[in-house]
C-alpha positions in Angstrom: 11.3 11.0 33.2 14.4 12.2 31.4 14.6 13.6 27.9 16.2 10.3 26.5 13.2 8.2 27.6 10.7 7.6 24.7 7.5 5.7 25.4 6.5 3.4 22.6 3.4 1.2 22.3 4.0 -2.5 22.0 3.1 -2.3 18.3 5.8 0.4 17.7 8.4 -1.6 19.7 7.7 -4.6 17.6 8.0 -2.6 14.4 11.4 -1.2 15.5 12.6 -4.6 16.5 11.6 -6.3 13.3 12.7 -3.6 10.9 15.9 -2.5 12.5 18.1 -4.7 10.3 16.0 -4.4 7.1 16.9 -2.1 4.2 13.3 -1.4 3.1 10.7 -0.5 5.7 6.9 0.0 5.7 6.1 3.6 6.9 2.8 5.1 8.1 2.8 8.6 6.8 0.2 10.8 8.6 -1.1 13.8 6.6 -2.9 16.5 8.7 -4.2 19.9 7.7 -6.0 22.6 9.6 -5.9 23.6 13.2 -3.9 21.3 15.6 -6.8 20.8 17.9 -9.4 20.1 15.3 -7.9 19.1 11.9 -10.0 19.5 8.8 -8.0 16.9 6.8 -6.5 13.6 8.2 -5.2 10.7 6.2 -2.7 7.9 6.7 -0.8 6.5 3.8 1.3 3.3 4.0 4.5 3.6 2.0 7.5 1.3 1.5 10.8 3.2 1.6 14.3 3.2 3.1 14.0 6.4 5.2 11.2 8.5 6.7 12.1 11.4 4.4 11.7 9.2 1.3 8.4 7.9 2.7 7.1 11.4 3.1 8.2 12.4 -0.5 6.5 9.3 -1.9 3.3 10.0 0.0 3.3 13.7 -1.2 3.7 12.4 -4.8 1.2 9.6 -4.7 -1.7 10.7 -2.5 -5.0 11.0 -4.4 -6.9 13.3 -4.0 -4.2 15.8 -3.3 -4.0 17.1 0.3 -4.4 20.8 1.0 -1.3 22.9 0.5 -1.0 23.6 4.2 -0.8 19.9 5.0 1.7 18.6 7.6 3.4 15.3 7.0 4.9 12.9 9.6 6.3 9.4 9.2 6.7 6.5 11.6 7.4 2.8 11.2 4.1 0.9 10.6 3.3 -1.7 13.3 2.4 -5.3 12.6 -1.2 -4.9 13.9 -2.1 -2.0 11.7 -0.7 -3.9 8.7 -3.1 -6.8 9.5 -0.6 -9.3 11.1 -2.0 -11.6 13.7 -0.3 -13.7 16.3 -0.1 -17.3 15.2 -0.4 -20.1 17.8 2.7 -22.0 18.7 3.2 -25.2 16.8 3.1 -28.4 18.9 4.3 -31.9 18.2 0.7 -33.0 17.4 0.4 -30.4 14.7 3.3 -31.9 12.7 2.6 -33.9 9.7 2.4 -37.7 10.4 5.3 -39.7 9.0 4.6 -41.2 5.6 4.5 -45.0 5.5 
């Protein structure tokens, strides 16, 4: 595997496809504090912002209760499944409204 190859889950691929042309995006900001192997503080905040840097600054400002001072912040695009979206069944001709008489 070369350095340019990035493996994304289907949820992340859908998020990048859907939001690539949109100005405002929904970001999942992960806040972690403590040792890397066994963090003592873990939270995820969902923020609407234009960039990942703006999303992190919004999460820093709006998280209640405040995270520890040593907290690490990381942002990624939120996927449709974690936002509660579900796949709708395809519409068929029989699902269409009958013609009014």
